[in-house]
Predicted model as a PDB file, atoms N, CA, C, CB and O in Angstrom, pLDDT in the B-factor column:
MODEL        1                                                                  
ATOM      1  N   MET A   1      96.618  89.546 211.825  1.00 50.00           N  
ATOM      2  CA  MET A   1      97.081  88.873 211.243  1.00 50.00           C  
ATOM      3  C   MET A   1      98.486  87.590 211.616  1.00 50.00           C  
ATOM      4  CB  MET A   1      97.166  89.762 210.507  1.00 50.00           C  
ATOM      5  O   MET A   1      99.691  87.834 211.670  1.00 50.00           O  
ATOM      6  N   THR A   2      98.146  86.931 211.717  1.00 64.00           N  
ATOM      7  CA  THR A   2      99.072  85.390 212.583  1.00 64.00           C  
ATOM      8  C   THR A   2      99.743  84.880 211.172  1.00 64.00           C  
ATOM      9  CB  THR A   2      97.712  83.690 213.510  1.00 64.00           C  
ATOM     10  O   THR A   2      99.108  84.578 210.162  1.00 64.00           O  
ATOM     11  N   ILE A   3     101.332  84.850 211.349  1.00 76.00           N  
ATOM     12  CA  ILE A   3     102.054  84.105 210.310  1.00 76.00           C  
ATOM     13  C   ILE A   3     102.353  82.530 210.763  1.00 76.00           C  
ATOM     14  CB  ILE A   3     103.452  84.905 210.007  1.00 76.00           C  
ATOM     15  O   ILE A   3     102.902  82.038 211.749  1.00 76.00           O  
ATOM     16  N   LEU A   4     101.987  82.206 210.062  1.00 84.00           N  
ATOM     17  CA  LEU A   4     102.524  80.598 210.367  1.00 84.00           C  
ATOM     18  C   LEU A   4     103.614  80.343 209.704  1.00 84.00           C  
ATOM     19  CB  LEU A   4     101.574  79.421 209.956  1.00 84.00           C  
ATOM     20  O   LEU A   4     103.942  80.713 208.577  1.00 84.00           O  
ATOM     21  N   PRO A   5     104.477  79.310 210.907  1.00 90.00           N  
ATOM     22  CA  PRO A   5     105.732  79.265 210.512  1.00 90.00           C  
ATOM     23  C   PRO A   5     105.636  77.790 209.381  1.00 90.00           C  
ATOM     24  CB  PRO A   5     106.806  79.188 211.980  1.00 90.00           C  
ATOM     25  O   PRO A   5     104.755  76.930 209.399  1.00 90.00           O  
ATOM     26  N   PRO A   6     106.904  77.868 208.405  1.00 92.00           N  
ATOM     27  CA  PRO A   6     106.695  76.601 207.483  1.00 92.00           C  
ATOM     28  C   PRO A   6     106.555  75.474 208.328  1.00 92.00           C  
ATOM     29  CB  PRO A   6     107.882  76.312 206.469  1.00 92.00           C  
ATOM     30  O   PRO A   6     106.872  75.499 209.517  1.00 92.00           O  
ATOM     31  N   PRO A   7     106.019  74.339 207.661  1.00 94.00           N  
ATOM     32  CA  PRO A   7     105.453  73.138 208.167  1.00 94.00           C  
ATOM     33  C   PRO A   7     106.969  72.386 207.975  1.00 94.00           C  
ATOM     34  CB  PRO A   7     103.956  72.478 207.248  1.00 94.00           C  
ATOM     35  O   PRO A   7     107.636  72.288 206.946  1.00 94.00           O  
ATOM     36  N   GLY A   8     107.280  71.865 209.418  1.00 95.00           N  
ATOM     37  CA  GLY A   8     108.566  70.851 209.399  1.00 95.00           C  
ATOM     38  C   GLY A   8     108.142  69.576 209.312  1.00 95.00           C  
ATOM     39  O   GLY A   8     106.939  69.316 209.343  1.00 95.00           O  
ATOM     40  N   ARG A   9     109.355  68.364 209.159  1.00 95.00           N  
ATOM     41  CA  ARG A   9     108.948  66.955 208.627  1.00 95.00           C  
ATOM     42  C   ARG A   9     108.000  66.415 209.408  1.00 95.00           C  
ATOM     43  CB  ARG A   9     110.039  65.968 208.554  1.00 95.00           C  
ATOM     44  O   ARG A   9     107.248  65.671 208.778  1.00 95.00           O  
ATOM     45  N   ALA A  10     107.737  66.531 210.668  1.00 93.00           N  
ATOM     46  CA  ALA A  10     106.370  65.732 211.665  1.00 93.00           C  
ATOM     47  C   ALA A  10     105.089  66.447 211.201  1.00 93.00           C  
ATOM     48  CB  ALA A  10     106.485  66.005 213.647  1.00 93.00           C  
ATOM     49  O   ALA A  10     104.147  65.664 211.074  1.00 93.00           O  
ATOM     50  N   GLU A  11     104.856  67.520 210.963  1.00 94.00           N  
ATOM     51  CA  GLU A  11     103.748  68.052 210.238  1.00 94.00           C  
ATOM     52  C   GLU A  11     103.382  67.703 208.807  1.00 94.00           C  
ATOM     53  CB  GLU A  11     103.908  69.311 210.261  1.00 94.00           C  
ATOM     54  O   GLU A  11     102.200  67.501 208.529  1.00 94.00           O  
ATOM     55  N   VAL A  12     104.472  67.609 207.747  1.00 95.00           N  
ATOM     56  CA  VAL A  12     104.580  67.459 206.555  1.00 95.00           C  
ATOM     57  C   VAL A  12     104.143  65.875 206.431  1.00 95.00           C  
ATOM     58  CB  VAL A  12     105.966  67.920 206.084  1.00 95.00           C  
ATOM     59  O   VAL A  12     103.370  65.587 205.517  1.00 95.00           O  
ATOM     60  N   ILE A  13     104.655  64.728 207.406  1.00 93.00           N  
ATOM     61  CA  ILE A  13     104.176  63.546 207.525  1.00 93.00           C  
ATOM     62  C   ILE A  13     102.741  63.035 207.832  1.00 93.00           C  
ATOM     63  CB  ILE A  13     104.856  63.164 208.272  1.00 93.00           C  
ATOM     64  O   ILE A  13     102.093  62.082 207.397  1.00 93.00           O  
ATOM     65  N   ASP A  14     102.387  64.353 209.055  1.00 91.00           N  
ATOM     66  CA  ASP A  14     100.684  63.976 209.291  1.00 91.00           C  
ATOM     67  C   ASP A  14     100.033  64.755 208.300  1.00 91.00           C  
ATOM     68  CB  ASP A  14      99.958  64.414 210.877  1.00 91.00           C  
ATOM     69  O   ASP A  14      98.893  64.364 208.046  1.00 91.00           O  
ATOM     70  N   TRP A  15     100.391  65.652 207.727  1.00 91.00           N  
ATOM     71  CA  TRP A  15      99.567  65.586 206.403  1.00 91.00           C  
ATOM     72  C   TRP A  15      99.219  64.614 205.417  1.00 91.00           C  
ATOM     73  CB  TRP A  15      99.999  66.279 205.730  1.00 91.00           C  
ATOM     74  O   TRP A  15      98.180  64.375 204.802  1.00 91.00           O  
ATOM     75  N   LEU A  16     100.619  64.005 205.431  1.00 91.00           N  
ATOM     76  CA  LEU A  16     100.294  62.891 204.257  1.00 91.00           C  
ATOM     77  C   LEU A  16      99.601  61.697 204.901  1.00 91.00           C  
ATOM     78  CB  LEU A  16     101.719  62.308 203.465  1.00 91.00           C  
ATOM     79  O   LEU A  16      99.156  60.891 204.083  1.00 91.00           O  
ATOM     80  N   ALA A  17      99.433  61.439 206.044  1.00 88.00           N  
ATOM     81  CA  ALA A  17      98.749  60.481 206.677  1.00 88.00           C  
ATOM     82  C   ALA A  17      97.568  60.978 206.883  1.00 88.00           C  
ATOM     83  CB  ALA A  17      99.299  60.021 207.782  1.00 88.00           C  
ATOM     84  O   ALA A  17      96.952  60.544 207.856  1.00 88.00           O  
ATOM     85  N   GLY A  18      97.155  61.657 206.325  1.00 85.00           N  
ATOM     86  CA  GLY A  18      95.430  62.448 206.397  1.00 85.00           C  
ATOM     87  C   GLY A  18      95.320  62.129 205.334  1.00 85.00           C  
ATOM     88  O   GLY A  18      94.439  62.871 204.900  1.00 85.00           O  
ATOM     89  N   LEU A  19      95.695  61.354 204.397  1.00 86.00           N  
ATOM     90  CA  LEU A  19      95.447  60.747 202.911  1.00 86.00           C  
ATOM     91  C   LEU A  19      95.477  59.521 202.992  1.00 86.00           C  
ATOM     92  CB  LEU A  19      96.380  61.078 201.837  1.00 86.00           C  
ATOM     93  O   LEU A  19      94.770  59.070 202.090  1.00 86.00           O  
ATOM     94  N   GLY A  20      96.027  58.533 203.741  1.00 83.00           N  
ATOM     95  CA  GLY A  20      95.609  57.270 204.097  1.00 83.00           C  
ATOM     96  C   GLY A  20      97.033  56.861 204.730  1.00 83.00           C  
ATOM     97  O   GLY A  20      98.006  57.456 205.193  1.00 83.00           O  
ATOM     98  N   GLN A  21      96.512  55.110 204.429  1.00 82.00           N  
ATOM     99  CA  GLN A  21      98.224  54.596 205.162  1.00 82.00           C  
ATOM    100  C   GLN A  21      99.317  54.752 204.421  1.00 82.00           C  
ATOM    101  CB  GLN A  21      98.449  53.014 205.495  1.00 82.00           C  
ATOM    102  O   GLN A  21      99.353  54.635 203.196  1.00 82.00           O  
ATOM    103  N   ARG A  22     100.137  54.989 205.063  1.00 82.00           N  
ATOM    104  CA  ARG A  22     101.896  55.027 204.671  1.00 82.00           C  
ATOM    105  C   ARG A  22     102.644  54.072 205.349  1.00 82.00           C  
ATOM    106  CB  ARG A  22     102.694  56.431 205.078  1.00 82.00           C  
ATOM    107  O   ARG A  22     102.603  53.855 206.560  1.00 82.00           O  
ATOM    108  N   PRO A  23     103.266  53.563 204.598  1.00 82.00           N  
ATOM    109  CA  PRO A  23     104.087  52.304 205.115  1.00 82.00           C  
ATOM    110  C   PRO A  23     105.253  53.287 205.755  1.00 82.00           C  
ATOM    111  CB  PRO A  23     104.689  51.013 203.736  1.00 82.00           C  
ATOM    112  O   PRO A  23     105.757  54.309 205.290  1.00 82.00           O  
ATOM    113  N   PRO A  24     105.515  52.515 207.133  1.00 80.00           N  
ATOM    114  CA  PRO A  24     106.404  53.068 208.012  1.00 80.00           C  
ATOM    115  C   PRO A  24     108.055  53.883 207.362  1.00 80.00           C  
ATOM    116  CB  PRO A  24     106.643  51.759 208.972  1.00 80.00           C  
ATOM    117  O   PRO A  24     108.531  53.111 206.530  1.00 80.00           O  
ATOM    118  N   GLY A  25     108.467  54.463 207.441  1.00 84.00           N  
ATOM    119  CA  GLY A  25     109.930  54.907 207.070  1.00 84.00           C  
ATOM    120  C   GLY A  25     109.749  55.249 205.657  1.00 84.00           C  
ATOM    121  O   GLY A  25     110.801  55.654 205.163  1.00 84.00           O  
ATOM    122  N   THR A  26     108.740  55.219 204.832  1.00 89.00           N  
ATOM    123  CA  THR A  26     108.593  55.886 203.148  1.00 89.00           C  
ATOM    124  C   THR A  26     108.947  57.049 203.631  1.00 89.00           C  
ATOM    125  CB  THR A  26     106.991  55.942 202.168  1.00 89.00           C  
ATOM    126  O   THR A  26     108.702  57.552 204.728  1.00 89.00           O  
ATOM    127  N   GLU A  27     109.869  57.657 202.239  1.00 95.00           N  
ATOM    128  CA  GLU A  27     110.469  58.692 201.905  1.00 95.00           C  
ATOM    129  C   GLU A  27     109.689  59.543 201.336  1.00 95.00           C  
ATOM    130  CB  GLU A  27     111.408  58.469 201.256  1.00 95.00           C  
ATOM    131  O   GLU A  27     109.142  60.548 201.791  1.00 95.00           O  
ATOM    132  N   ARG A  28     109.666  58.851 199.815  1.00 96.00           N  
ATOM    133  CA  ARG A  28     109.336  59.258 198.654  1.00 96.00           C  
ATOM    134  C   ARG A  28     107.668  59.567 198.647  1.00 96.00           C  
ATOM    135  CB  ARG A  28     109.844  58.195 197.663  1.00 96.00           C  
ATOM    136  O   ARG A  28     106.826  58.861 199.202  1.00 96.00           O  
ATOM    137  N   ILE A  29     107.434  60.684 197.949  1.00 96.00           N  
ATOM    138  CA  ILE A  29     106.207  61.194 198.110  1.00 96.00           C  
ATOM    139  C   ILE A  29     105.790  60.922 196.477  1.00 96.00           C  
ATOM    140  CB  ILE A  29     106.194  62.837 198.766  1.00 96.00           C  
ATOM    141  O   ILE A  29     106.670  61.161 195.649  1.00 96.00           O  
ATOM    142  N   ASP A  30     104.454  60.423 195.990  1.00 94.00           N  
ATOM    143  CA  ASP A  30     103.790  60.188 194.588  1.00 94.00           C  
ATOM    144  C   ASP A  30     103.087  61.191 194.885  1.00 94.00           C  
ATOM    145  CB  ASP A  30     103.013  58.823 194.116  1.00 94.00           C  
ATOM    146  O   ASP A  30     102.877  61.781 195.945  1.00 94.00           O  
ATOM    147  N   SER A  31     102.525  61.413 193.185  1.00 93.00           N  
ATOM    148  CA  SER A  31     101.873  62.311 192.899  1.00 93.00           C  
ATOM    149  C   SER A  31     100.616  62.573 193.588  1.00 93.00           C  
ATOM    150  CB  SER A  31     101.777  62.208 191.806  1.00 93.00           C  
ATOM    151  O   SER A  31     100.300  63.716 193.919  1.00 93.00           O  
ATOM    152  N   MET A  32      99.675  61.252 193.881  1.00 93.00           N  
ATOM    153  CA  MET A  32      98.564  61.650 194.705  1.00 93.00           C  
ATOM    154  C   MET A  32      99.210  62.520 195.941  1.00 93.00           C  
ATOM    155  CB  MET A  32      97.715  60.295 195.217  1.00 93.00           C  
ATOM    156  O   MET A  32      98.869  63.703 195.950  1.00 93.00           O  
ATOM    157  N   GLU A  33      99.897  62.187 196.749  1.00 94.00           N  
ATOM    158  CA  GLU A  33     100.341  62.348 197.911  1.00 94.00           C  
ATOM    159  C   GLU A  33     100.808  64.240 197.907  1.00 94.00           C  
ATOM    160  CB  GLU A  33     101.623  61.100 198.127  1.00 94.00           C  
ATOM    161  O   GLU A  33     100.480  65.154 198.664  1.00 94.00           O  
ATOM    162  N   LEU A  34     101.784  64.190 196.553  1.00 95.00           N  
ATOM    163  CA  LEU A  34     101.956  65.842 196.360  1.00 95.00           C  
ATOM    164  C   LEU A  34     101.018  66.482 196.064  1.00 95.00           C  
ATOM    165  CB  LEU A  34     102.775  66.298 195.443  1.00 95.00           C  
ATOM    166  O   LEU A  34     101.138  67.662 196.392  1.00 95.00           O  
ATOM    167  N   ALA A  35      99.616  66.100 195.315  1.00 94.00           N  
ATOM    168  CA  ALA A  35      98.837  66.598 195.472  1.00 94.00           C  
ATOM    169  C   ALA A  35      98.221  66.973 196.701  1.00 94.00           C  
ATOM    170  CB  ALA A  35      98.406  66.178 194.888  1.00 94.00           C  
ATOM    171  O   ALA A  35      98.083  68.184 196.873  1.00 94.00           O  
ATOM    172  N   TRP A  36      97.820  66.201 197.594  1.00 94.00           N  
ATOM    173  CA  TRP A  36      97.139  66.122 198.536  1.00 94.00           C  
ATOM    174  C   TRP A  36      98.024  67.420 199.872  1.00 94.00           C  
ATOM    175  CB  TRP A  36      97.048  64.361 198.823  1.00 94.00           C  
ATOM    176  O   TRP A  36      97.552  68.042 200.824  1.00 94.00           O  
ATOM    177  N   LEU A  37      99.313  67.351 199.334  1.00 95.00           N  
ATOM    178  CA  LEU A  37     100.411  67.846 200.154  1.00 95.00           C  
ATOM    179  C   LEU A  37     100.036  69.628 199.733  1.00 95.00           C  
ATOM    180  CB  LEU A  37     102.209  67.074 199.600  1.00 95.00           C  
ATOM    181  O   LEU A  37      99.698  70.475 200.560  1.00 95.00           O  
ATOM    182  N   VAL A  38     100.207  69.847 198.291  1.00 94.00           N  
ATOM    183  CA  VAL A  38      99.347  70.996 197.666  1.00 94.00           C  
ATOM    184  C   VAL A  38      98.915  71.606 198.475  1.00 94.00           C  
ATOM    185  CB  VAL A  38      98.327  70.756 196.889  1.00 94.00           C  
ATOM    186  O   VAL A  38      99.282  72.536 199.194  1.00 94.00           O  
ATOM    187  N   HIS A  39      97.512  70.639 198.244  1.00 93.00           N  
ATOM    188  CA  HIS A  39      96.326  71.269 198.723  1.00 93.00           C  
ATOM    189  C   HIS A  39      96.130  71.787 200.283  1.00 93.00           C  
ATOM    190  CB  HIS A  39      95.329  70.324 198.436  1.00 93.00           C  
ATOM    191  O   HIS A  39      95.272  72.584 200.661  1.00 93.00           O  
ATOM    192  N   GLN A  40      97.102  71.159 201.069  1.00 92.00           N  
ATOM    193  CA  GLN A  40      97.162  71.430 202.454  1.00 92.00           C  
ATOM    194  C   GLN A  40      97.886  73.121 202.652  1.00 92.00           C  
ATOM    195  CB  GLN A  40      98.139  70.092 203.189  1.00 92.00           C  
ATOM    196  O   GLN A  40      97.538  74.003 203.438  1.00 92.00           O  
ATOM    197  N   VAL A  41      98.836  73.131 201.762  1.00 93.00           N  
ATOM    198  CA  VAL A  41      99.545  74.075 201.887  1.00 93.00           C  
ATOM    199  C   VAL A  41      98.786  75.315 201.269  1.00 93.00           C  
ATOM    200  CB  VAL A  41     100.789  73.741 201.362  1.00 93.00           C  
ATOM    201  O   VAL A  41      98.953  76.363 201.893  1.00 93.00           O  
ATOM    202  N   GLU A  42      98.040  75.373 200.233  1.00 92.00           N  
ATOM    203  CA  GLU A  42      97.423  76.197 199.482  1.00 92.00           C  
ATOM    204  C   GLU A  42      96.391  76.966 200.549  1.00 92.00           C  
ATOM    205  CB  GLU A  42      96.782  75.415 198.260  1.00 92.00           C  
ATOM    206  O   GLU A  42      96.260  78.161 200.814  1.00 92.00           O  
ATOM    207  N   GLN A  43      95.852  76.015 200.946  1.00 92.00           N  
ATOM    208  CA  GLN A  43      94.259  75.698 202.133  1.00 92.00           C  
ATOM    209  C   GLN A  43      95.018  77.085 203.481  1.00 92.00           C  
ATOM    210  CB  GLN A  43      94.152  72.993 203.225  1.00 92.00           C  
ATOM    211  O   GLN A  43      94.637  78.216 203.783  1.00 92.00           O  
ATOM    212  N   ARG A  44      96.203  76.209 203.957  1.00 93.00           N  
ATOM    213  CA  ARG A  44      96.559  76.883 205.558  1.00 93.00           C  
ATOM    214  C   ARG A  44      97.121  78.242 205.153  1.00 93.00           C  
ATOM    215  CB  ARG A  44      97.886  75.922 206.625  1.00 93.00           C  
ATOM    216  O   ARG A  44      96.719  79.235 205.760  1.00 93.00           O  
ATOM    217  N   TYR A  45      98.104  78.379 204.082  1.00 92.00           N  
ATOM    218  CA  TYR A  45      99.262  79.755 203.809  1.00 92.00           C  
ATOM    219  C   TYR A  45      98.592  80.394 202.977  1.00 92.00           C  
ATOM    220  CB  TYR A  45     100.848  79.522 203.134  1.00 92.00           C  
ATOM    221  O   TYR A  45      98.748  81.605 203.134  1.00 92.00           O  
ATOM    222  N   GLY A  46      97.822  80.099 202.049  1.00 91.00           N  
ATOM    223  CA  GLY A  46      96.867  81.009 201.071  1.00 91.00           C  
ATOM    224  C   GLY A  46      98.199  81.180 199.715  1.00 91.00           C  
ATOM    225  O   GLY A  46      98.483  82.303 199.299  1.00 91.00           O  
ATOM    226  N   VAL A  47      98.738  80.208 199.288  1.00 90.00           N  
ATOM    227  CA  VAL A  47      99.867  80.585 198.051  1.00 90.00           C  
ATOM    228  C   VAL A  47      99.894  79.464 197.315  1.00 90.00           C  
ATOM    229  CB  VAL A  47     101.463  80.941 198.490  1.00 90.00           C  
ATOM    230  O   VAL A  47      99.594  78.344 197.728  1.00 90.00           O  
ATOM    231  N   GLU A  48     100.309  79.790 196.043  1.00 90.00           N  
ATOM    232  CA  GLU A  48     100.072  78.756 194.696  1.00 90.00           C  
ATOM    233  C   GLU A  48     101.696  78.504 194.978  1.00 90.00           C  
ATOM    234  CB  GLU A  48      99.428  79.539 192.765  1.00 90.00           C  
ATOM    235  O   GLU A  48     102.559  79.310 195.327  1.00 90.00           O  
ATOM    236  N   LEU A  49     101.769  77.288 194.736  1.00 90.00           N  
ATOM    237  CA  LEU A  49     103.318  76.960 194.513  1.00 90.00           C  
ATOM    238  C   LEU A  49     103.642  76.576 192.869  1.00 90.00           C  
ATOM    239  CB  LEU A  49     103.757  75.538 195.560  1.00 90.00           C  
ATOM    240  O   LEU A  49     103.038  75.836 192.092  1.00 90.00           O  
ATOM    241  N   PRO A  50     104.720  77.313 192.717  1.00 88.00           N  
ATOM    242  CA  PRO A  50     105.077  76.962 191.021  1.00 88.00           C  
ATOM    243  C   PRO A  50     105.232  75.757 190.946  1.00 88.00           C  
ATOM    244  CB  PRO A  50     106.372  77.552 190.318  1.00 88.00           C  
ATOM    245  O   PRO A  50     105.443  74.908 191.812  1.00 88.00           O  
ATOM    246  N   ASP A  51     105.061  75.672 189.285  1.00 91.00           N  
ATOM    247  CA  ASP A  51     105.337  73.868 189.389  1.00 91.00           C  
ATOM    248  C   ASP A  51     106.985  73.654 189.339  1.00 91.00           C  
ATOM    249  CB  ASP A  51     104.537  72.851 187.776  1.00 91.00           C  
ATOM    250  O   ASP A  51     107.431  72.587 189.761  1.00 91.00           O  
ATOM    251  N   GLU A  52     107.862  74.637 188.839  1.00 92.00           N  
ATOM    252  CA  GLU A  52     109.289  74.030 189.580  1.00 92.00           C  
ATOM    253  C   GLU A  52     109.374  73.661 190.814  1.00 92.00           C  
ATOM    254  CB  GLU A  52     110.331  74.873 189.611  1.00 92.00           C  
ATOM    255  O   GLU A  52     110.005  72.650 191.123  1.00 92.00           O  
ATOM    256  N   GLN A  53     108.918  74.218 191.466  1.00 92.00           N  
ATOM    257  CA  GLN A  53     109.143  73.958 193.187  1.00 92.00           C  
ATOM    258  C   GLN A  53     107.982  72.247 193.175  1.00 92.00           C  
ATOM    259  CB  GLN A  53     108.181  75.897 194.572  1.00 92.00           C  
ATOM    260  O   GLN A  53     108.328  71.314 193.900  1.00 92.00           O  
ATOM    261  N   LEU A  54     107.262  72.176 192.672  1.00 93.00           N  
ATOM    262  CA  LEU A  54     106.228  70.933 192.405  1.00 93.00           C  
ATOM    263  C   LEU A  54     107.532  69.910 192.301  1.00 93.00           C  
ATOM    264  CB  LEU A  54     105.019  71.045 190.747  1.00 93.00           C  
ATOM    265  O   LEU A  54     108.046  69.083 193.054  1.00 93.00           O  
ATOM    266  N   GLU A  55     107.746  70.324 191.193  1.00 94.00           N  
ATOM    267  CA  GLU A  55     108.926  69.101 190.644  1.00 94.00           C  
ATOM    268  C   GLU A  55     109.918  68.828 191.240  1.00 94.00           C  
ATOM    269  CB  GLU A  55     109.571  69.280 189.490  1.00 94.00           C  
ATOM    270  O   GLU A  55     110.484  67.780 190.929  1.00 94.00           O  
ATOM    271  N   ARG A  56     110.501  69.694 192.339  1.00 96.00           N  
ATOM    272  CA  ARG A  56     111.687  69.212 193.362  1.00 96.00           C  
ATOM    273  C   ARG A  56     110.981  68.524 194.502  1.00 96.00           C  
ATOM    274  CB  ARG A  56     112.651  70.520 194.001  1.00 96.00           C  
ATOM    275  O   ARG A  56     111.634  67.663 195.091  1.00 96.00           O  
ATOM    276  N   MET A  57     109.561  68.802 194.968  1.00 97.00           N  
ATOM    277  CA  MET A  57     109.375  67.640 196.094  1.00 97.00           C  
ATOM    278  C   MET A  57     109.209  66.449 195.916  1.00 97.00           C  
ATOM    279  CB  MET A  57     108.457  67.753 196.813  1.00 97.00           C  
ATOM    280  O   MET A  57     108.053  66.212 196.265  1.00 97.00           O  
ATOM    281  N   THR A  58     109.812  65.319 195.488  1.00 96.00           N  
ATOM    282  CA  THR A  58     109.686  64.313 195.801  1.00 96.00           C  
ATOM    283  C   THR A  58     110.141  63.160 197.177  1.00 96.00           C  
ATOM    284  CB  THR A  58     109.966  64.180 194.883  1.00 96.00           C  
ATOM    285  O   THR A  58     109.858  61.962 197.171  1.00 96.00           O  
ATOM    286  N   THR A  59     110.726  63.721 198.042  1.00 97.00           N  
ATOM    287  CA  THR A  59     110.652  63.001 198.997  1.00 97.00           C  
ATOM    288  C   THR A  59     110.242  63.907 200.289  1.00 97.00           C  
ATOM    289  CB  THR A  59     111.880  62.274 199.052  1.00 97.00           C  
ATOM    290  O   THR A  59     110.115  65.118 200.108  1.00 97.00           O  
ATOM    291  N   ILE A  60     110.088  63.505 201.242  1.00 97.00           N  
ATOM    292  CA  ILE A  60     109.641  64.491 202.648  1.00 97.00           C  
ATOM    293  C   ILE A  60     110.648  65.216 203.170  1.00 97.00           C  
ATOM    294  CB  ILE A  60     109.137  63.698 203.931  1.00 97.00           C  
ATOM    295  O   ILE A  60     110.275  65.937 204.095  1.00 97.00           O  
ATOM    296  N   ASP A  61     111.793  65.281 202.905  1.00 97.00           N  
ATOM    297  CA  ASP A  61     113.093  66.333 203.323  1.00 97.00           C  
ATOM    298  C   ASP A  61     112.875  67.292 201.970  1.00 97.00           C  
ATOM    299  CB  ASP A  61     115.012  65.439 203.431  1.00 97.00           C  
ATOM    300  O   ASP A  61     113.317  68.440 202.028  1.00 97.00           O  
ATOM    301  N   ALA A  62     112.359  66.947 201.037  1.00 98.00           N  
ATOM    302  CA  ALA A  62     112.965  67.990 199.919  1.00 98.00           C  
ATOM    303  C   ALA A  62     111.349  68.659 200.064  1.00 98.00           C  
ATOM    304  CB  ALA A  62     113.660  67.219 197.985  1.00 98.00           C  
ATOM    305  O   ALA A  62     111.210  69.872 200.221  1.00 98.00           O  
ATOM    306  N   ALA A  63     110.257  67.798 200.000  1.00 97.00           N  
ATOM    307  CA  ALA A  63     108.910  69.115 200.494  1.00 97.00           C  
ATOM    308  C   ALA A  63     109.372  70.102 201.312  1.00 97.00           C  
ATOM    309  CB  ALA A  63     107.552  68.555 201.464  1.00 97.00           C  
ATOM    310  O   ALA A  63     109.518  71.251 200.893  1.00 97.00           O  
ATOM    311  N   VAL A  64     109.697  69.680 202.786  1.00 97.00           N  
ATOM    312  CA  VAL A  64     110.112  70.193 203.667  1.00 97.00           C  
ATOM    313  C   VAL A  64     111.077  71.955 203.338  1.00 97.00           C  
ATOM    314  CB  VAL A  64     110.830  68.957 204.209  1.00 97.00           C  
ATOM    315  O   VAL A  64     110.779  73.110 203.640  1.00 97.00           O  
ATOM    316  N   ALA A  65     112.380  71.296 202.536  1.00 97.00           N  
ATOM    317  CA  ALA A  65     113.250  72.644 202.069  1.00 97.00           C  
ATOM    318  C   ALA A  65     112.410  73.382 201.076  1.00 97.00           C  
ATOM    319  CB  ALA A  65     114.775  72.278 201.307  1.00 97.00           C  
ATOM    320  O   ALA A  65     112.292  74.604 201.160  1.00 97.00           O  
ATOM    321  N   VAL A  66     111.599  72.417 199.778  1.00 96.00           N  
ATOM    322  CA  VAL A  66     111.165  73.883 199.376  1.00 96.00           C  
ATOM    323  C   VAL A  66     109.635  74.690 199.812  1.00 96.00           C  
ATOM    324  CB  VAL A  66     111.184  73.810 197.808  1.00 96.00           C  
ATOM    325  O   VAL A  66     109.114  75.604 199.172  1.00 96.00           O  
ATOM    326  N   LEU A  67     109.247  74.221 200.752  1.00 96.00           N  
ATOM    327  CA  LEU A  67     108.134  74.820 201.566  1.00 96.00           C  
ATOM    328  C   LEU A  67     108.636  75.833 202.540  1.00 96.00           C  
ATOM    329  CB  LEU A  67     107.371  73.741 202.334  1.00 96.00           C  
ATOM    330  O   LEU A  67     107.929  76.738 202.983  1.00 96.00           O  
ATOM    331  N   ALA A  68     110.042  75.617 202.893  1.00 95.00           N  
ATOM    332  CA  ALA A  68     110.695  76.813 203.953  1.00 95.00           C  
ATOM    333  C   ALA A  68     110.894  77.683 203.034  1.00 95.00           C  
ATOM    334  CB  ALA A  68     112.135  76.549 204.859  1.00 95.00           C  
ATOM    335  O   ALA A  68     110.398  78.748 203.401  1.00 95.00           O  
ATOM    336  N   GLU A  69     111.444  77.780 201.872  1.00 93.00           N  
ATOM    337  CA  GLU A  69     111.394  78.276 200.746  1.00 93.00           C  
ATOM    338  C   GLU A  69     110.616  79.040 200.263  1.00 93.00           C  
ATOM    339  CB  GLU A  69     111.425  77.648 200.165  1.00 93.00           C  
ATOM    340  O   GLU A  69     110.805  80.244 200.432  1.00 93.00           O  
ATOM    341  N   VAL A  70     109.661  78.643 199.621  1.00 91.00           N  
ATOM    342  CA  VAL A  70     108.428  79.696 199.345  1.00 91.00           C  
ATOM    343  C   VAL A  70     107.835  80.064 200.289  1.00 91.00           C  
ATOM    344  CB  VAL A  70     107.409  79.321 198.578  1.00 91.00           C  
ATOM    345  O   VAL A  70     107.263  81.063 199.853  1.00 91.00           O  
ATOM    346  N   LEU A  71     107.435  79.914 201.760  1.00 90.00           N  
ATOM    347  CA  LEU A  71     107.051  80.249 202.499  1.00 90.00           C  
ATOM    348  C   LEU A  71     107.456  81.256 203.371  1.00 90.00           C  
ATOM    349  CB  LEU A  71     106.879  79.525 202.752  1.00 90.00           C  
ATOM    350  O   LEU A  71     106.740  81.886 204.150  1.00 90.00           O  
ATOM    351  N   SER A  72     108.743  81.372 203.171  1.00 87.00           N  
ATOM    352  CA  SER A  72     109.820  81.955 203.818  1.00 87.00           C  
ATOM    353  C   SER A  72     109.694  83.495 202.971  1.00 87.00           C  
ATOM    354  CB  SER A  72     111.367  80.969 203.634  1.00 87.00           C  
ATOM    355  O   SER A  72     109.738  84.589 203.534  1.00 87.00           O  
ATOM    356  N   SER A  73     109.540  83.289 201.591  1.00 80.00           N  
ATOM    357  CA  SER A  73     109.811  84.863 200.678  1.00 80.00           C  
ATOM    358  C   SER A  73     108.022  85.107 200.432  1.00 80.00           C  
ATOM    359  CB  SER A  73     111.028  84.635 198.613  1.00 80.00           C  
ATOM    360  O   SER A  73     107.641  85.826 199.509  1.00 80.00           O  
ATOM    361  N   HIS A  74     107.114  84.479 201.288  1.00 72.00           N  
ATOM    362  CA  HIS A  74     106.140  85.099 201.116  1.00 72.00           C  
ATOM    363  C   HIS A  74     105.693  85.571 202.513  1.00 72.00           C  
ATOM    364  CB  HIS A  74     105.276  84.359 200.370  1.00 72.00           C  
ATOM    365  O   HIS A  74     104.541  85.593 202.945  1.00 72.00           O  
ATOM    366  N   VAL A  75     106.691  85.899 203.062  1.00 61.00           N  
ATOM    367  CA  VAL A  75     105.986  86.578 204.763  1.00 61.00           C  
ATOM    368  C   VAL A  75     105.832  87.916 204.515  1.00 61.00           C  
ATOM    369  CB  VAL A  75     107.094  86.496 206.352  1.00 61.00           C  
ATOM    370  O   VAL A  75     105.397  88.661 205.393  1.00 61.00           O  
TER     371      VAL A  75                                                      
ENDMDL                                                                          
END                                                                             
């Protein structure tokens, strides 16, 4: 079984770009992007993100930090 490292900033931005065009330099994550990001994480890592963690994922950097926390605890 291969353990994937938590996604970094570039990977999160790539995933969000898969949903559609984002203005360059946009840091905030809207609700549709958050749903897309959660779907990507659940599909790739097989984990469910708790609601209290989702509430913290309002920016790209915050999402990266939350994903690192959650995914490192599921190793």
